[in-house]
N, C-alpha and C positions, 0 to 999 in steps of 0.2 A: 529594499524600498517596498513599502506596502500602501503607499498612497494611490487612490484611483485618480486618474485624469479624466474629467468628465467629457472633455473635448475629444480625446483619444476613443473613449468608451463609446460615445454617441456615433462617431465615424465607423467604427468597427461593428456596431449593431447595423447601421445602414448598409456597410459593406457585405455583410453576412446575408442580409435580406435580398441584395443585388445578386449575389452567387447563388442563392436558392432559386431565384426566378430564372437562372440560366438553364436549369434543367427542364422545366415545361417549355421554355424557348427552345432547347434542343429538340424537344417532343415535336414542336411544330417544324423546325428545320428539317428533321428527318421525315417527319409525316408527309410533307409535301412532296417528297422525292419518291415514294412508293406508289404502287398502284391502288385504285380505289378501294379495293377489297380488303386492303390491309392497313388502311389509315389508322383505324382505331387501335388495332394491335401495336403499331408502331409508337402511336401517342403513349400507350399504356406501358410499354417497356421502360420508357423514361420516368413516367409518373409513379409507377409502383416501385421504382428504385428509391424514391424519396422516402416511402414508407419503410421499406426493407432495410436499408443502410442507415437510416436514423436510429432504428432500434438496435442493429448490430453495432453501430459506433458508441452508443450509450453504454451498452454492456461490455463489449471487449474490443472494439476497434480503436477507441481513442487510447485505452492503456497500452495496447500492442504497439501502437505508433509513438506515444508520448510517455509511457511509464518509464519507471526506473530502467536504466539501460542494462541489457544482459548481452554481454559480449560483442556489443557493436552492431547486432543484428535484429534485435527485437526488444520491445519493452516489457516489463513486468506486469503482473496482474494488480499492482498497486492501486490502480484507479478503476477497479472492475466496477461497473454500474455508476460510473462517475462518483464513487466513494473518495470524498476529500478534495472534489474538485468544486470549489464554492465561489464565494464572492470576493475573496482576497485575490490580489495579483500573485502571479508566479514569476518572480523576478527572471528566472532563466529563460522563459519564453515570451512573456509579455508583461513588463514591469508596470505599465500604466493602466491595464485593464483587467477586469475580474478574470480568474483562470477559467471559470464556467463559460465565459463569452469567448476566450480563445479556442476552447473545446467546441463550442458551437460554430465558430467561424470555420475551423479545420473541418467539421462535420459537413459543411457545403461542398468542400472538395472531394471528400470522400463519396459522397452522393453522385455527383457529376461523372465522376471517372468511369464507374461501370456502365452508366448510362451511355457514354460516348461509344463504348465497345459495340452496343447493339445494332450500330449501323452496319456492322459486318454480316449480321445474319438475319436481318429483318425479312418478313414474308415467308419464313420457313421453321422458324424455332419453335420448339414445343414450350408453352408457357411454364408448365410445372418444372421441367427442366431447367429453364431460364432462372428461375428463382432460386434454385439449388446452386446453380453455377455462379450466381451473383454473390451469394453469401460465402461460398467457398472462395471465389477470386478476391473478394475484398479483404477476407481473413488472411489467406496465403500468398498474396501479391501485393495488393495496395498497402496494407498495414505496415509490413516488413520495409518496403521500399521507402514509405513516408519516415519510417524511423531511421533508415540509413542516412537519408539526405537531411532531415529536419529535426531528428530527435537529438537530445542531449547525448552525446556519445556514440551516436550513429557512425558507423565507419566511413561512409562517404563524405559526411560532414566533417569528420576528424581529418579526413585526407584533404580537405580544403575545396570540396566541390560547391560550386555556386549554383543554386535554383531558387530564384526569387519567389516565383509563384506557382512552380509545378511543371516546368518543361519535361523533367524527367519523371516526377512522381505521378503527373496526371497524364500527360500526353504521349510520352514515350511508352508508358505502361499500356495505355488504352490502345494505341496504334499497333503495337507488336502482339498484343493480346487479340486484337481483331484479326490479324493475319493468322494466328494458330487457330483460332475457332473456325474461320473460313476454310481453312485446309481440312479440318475434321468433319465440317458439317456438309461440305460439297456445295454444288451449283443449284441454283433454283430450277425448277422445271421448265423447259423451254429456254434457257439461257443461251444466248448467242443465236437462237432460231426465231424467236418471236420478240417484238418490241416490247420494252419495259419502261416506258416513259413515265416521268413524273407526273402525278395526277392533280398537283395543286401547286404550282410555283409560287403564287402569292403567300401561301402558308410558309414556304421556305424562307421568302423575303423577309416575312414577319419574324420568323424566329431568328433570322441571322441579325435583324435590327435590335432585337431584345438581347441577343447574345453580345452584340457589340457594346450595348449600354451596361450589361451585367459585368463585363469584362472590367470596367472601371472598379467595381468592387473586388473583382478575382485579383487583378494585379495591384490597384491602388491600396487596397485593404491589407495586402501582404506586408506592407511597411508596419503595420500593427500599431500605428500611430498616425495623428493627423499631423504630417510635417512635411518637410521639403521632399524627402525621398518618396512619400505618397503622391505627392504632386508631379514629381518627375515620372513616376509610373504611369500616371494617368496620361501624361502628354505623350510619352513613348508608345504606350498602348494604342492611342489614336493614330498616331503618325505610322506606325508599322501597318495597321489596319488598312489605312488610306492608301499607302503605297502599294500594298499587295492587291488590293481591288484594282486599282489603276493598271498595273502590270498584267493581272489577269485579263482585263478588259482588252488590253492590246494584243495579247497573245491570242485571244479567241478572235478577235476582230481580223487579225492577220490570217487565221485559218478558215474563217468564214463569216460570221458576223458576231457582234459584241454580245455574248450571252449573258442575260440577266442572272440565270442561275449560277453562271460562271463568276461574275462579278461579286455576288454575295459569298460565294465559296472563297474566292480570293481574299475578301475581307477577314473571314473567319481563319483562314491560313495564317494571315498576317498577324491576328490576335494570338494564335497558337504559338508563332515563332518568337514573338517578343516576350511571351510569358516568363521564361527563366531570366531574361535579360532586363525587364522592365525597370527595376530598381537599381540597376548597376551601369546603364549605358546613357549616353547623351542622345538627344532626340535625332540629330543628323544620323546617327548610326542606326536608329530605328528604321529610317527610310531604307537603308540597305538591307537591313535584317528582313523587313517586309517584301521588298522587291525580289530578293533572292528565294525567299520561301515560296513565293508565287510561282516562280519559274521551276523550282524543284518540284512541287506537288503538281503543277500543271502537266509536266512531262512524265511524272510517275503515274498519274491516272492514265495518260496515253499509253504508257507501257503495259499497265495491267490490263488494259482493254484489249490488247493484242495476245494476251496469255488465256489460259482456260480458267484462271482465278476468278471466282465470283465473291469478291469482297465488296458487298452491294453497294454501300454508300462511301466508299473509299476513305475508311478511317485510317488505314495505313498512310496512304499518300497525304492526307491533310493533317492527321494529328502526329503519326509516327515520324513522318519525314519533317514536318514542320517543328515538332518538338526536338528533334535530334539536331537540325540545323540551327535552332534557337540556343540550344546548350552549348554546341560548338561555338557559335557566334559571341556567346558570352565569354568564352575564353579568348575571343579576339578583341572584343570591343569594351569590356568592363574597365571602369576606371574609379579609383577611390575618390576622385574629385566629385562624382556623383553621390557615392554611398561609402563612408570610411569604414563600415562594417563588412565591405566586400574585399575585393582585390583588384589589382592592375591586370589586364590582359596582354596578349601578346603585343598589340600595337601600342601599348603603354609601358613597354620594356620587360615584361614578364612572360616569357614563353612556357614556363612551367604551368601556369594556369591553363593554358590551351591542352596540355598534356593530361592535366588532371580532369578536364571536361571531357576529353575523348575517352579516357579510361572509365569515367563514371557512366558515361553513355553505353559503352559496350557492356558494361556489368549489367545495368538495368535491362538492356534490350535482351541479353542472352538468359538471365534469370526469368524474365517475364515471359518469353516465348516458350521456354521449356516447361515452366510450371502450368502455364495456361494450356498448352498442349496436352500435358498430362491430365489436367482436370477434365478437359473436354473429351479426351479419348475414354476415361473412366466412366463418365456420365452417359457418353453415348452408348458405351457397353452395358451399363446397368439400367438406364432410364430411356435411353434414345433421345438424341438432340433434336430431331426434326419431326414434323408432323408427318402423317401419311400423304401419299401422292394425292388421294382424293381430297383430303383437308386442304392441301396447298392450292389445289385447282379451284376449290370453293372460295378460298380466301380465309386468312386467319381471323378476320373480323367475325364472322359467322361460326367458323369451325371451332375456334378457341374461345370466343366471347358471347356468340349468341346475338350480336347487334351489327347494325350497318351505320357506317359514317353518313352515307348519302342514301336517301329513300330511293 
């Protein structure tokens, strides 16, 4: 089929734009949670990723993820520089839209994933090393995993793993990469001794609201068509976020007072958890997925706070745990009644799907953690991961960028 569907094309153009906006939204979400002296630095880590990964994706990222399959683990260099990726559809991936639009839409996922990791090492990362880390991580972790799960011939795709919009590809990789880098880079100066309260919670609320909106493109657009699956994904996305926000509110209310920061964090966790399942499950299941995700992440953060691990903005608890639960929940609640291209899960008579989901989660976690830990260790040895003590004390806005967020 080589006909362009104008409705599908228009929707995916809009969805791609929504997903791109999620990265500056993430910048505000993270930026509001750091101290005043590091706001600009934190914003910049997300924003520069747009420029960096856009070029990487055009040159090699897309072809490594979606080029001709090589052994089920990586794509060939067939599409180097997007050569041969033009206006005609690619029936294997997106039969109703231009292949170039498919590449552009997927680029937005490739951009936001390394940006998510930045929450683990804000306030102490050396900017020059961050740039190198991001390029290496995208090439050695994100692109291969994207090929495994979404690429034609990818071994997890052949195995039958379901990941509608990136539970494993985006959130599990980001969460467990965050853990690896946090272990290597170490704690912020004064961590556990001095208060490190958020500087601007309204920034975080703004960012969360924009993320919530952008996620309709993130999940709804992953149908790659303007159809019923896209609508179902939109409804389940909103439902899971709403359930998680309410559950987080109740948990924090029970412990003290209903935290605004906690409520918006809960919403994001609900969005994360429904991502792999959005186009495969019914709306009622999204309530359970979001509610359970909020509990898992809430208590994961409490546990992390009792340890010496300074994974600053809890990327592992929110994205790693949320994505892991969402991928497993897909093996429980998926039904062909929602999406005939998917599979039935355990609760619809197919226990094998749950086993497939568990295996795919374990493979992605182990691969991501080990490769990321290796990258971080090598860069720390060669370039140094973190700024000097004096630069950290002054703040990265001044020491790394020579500017202030607030006069």
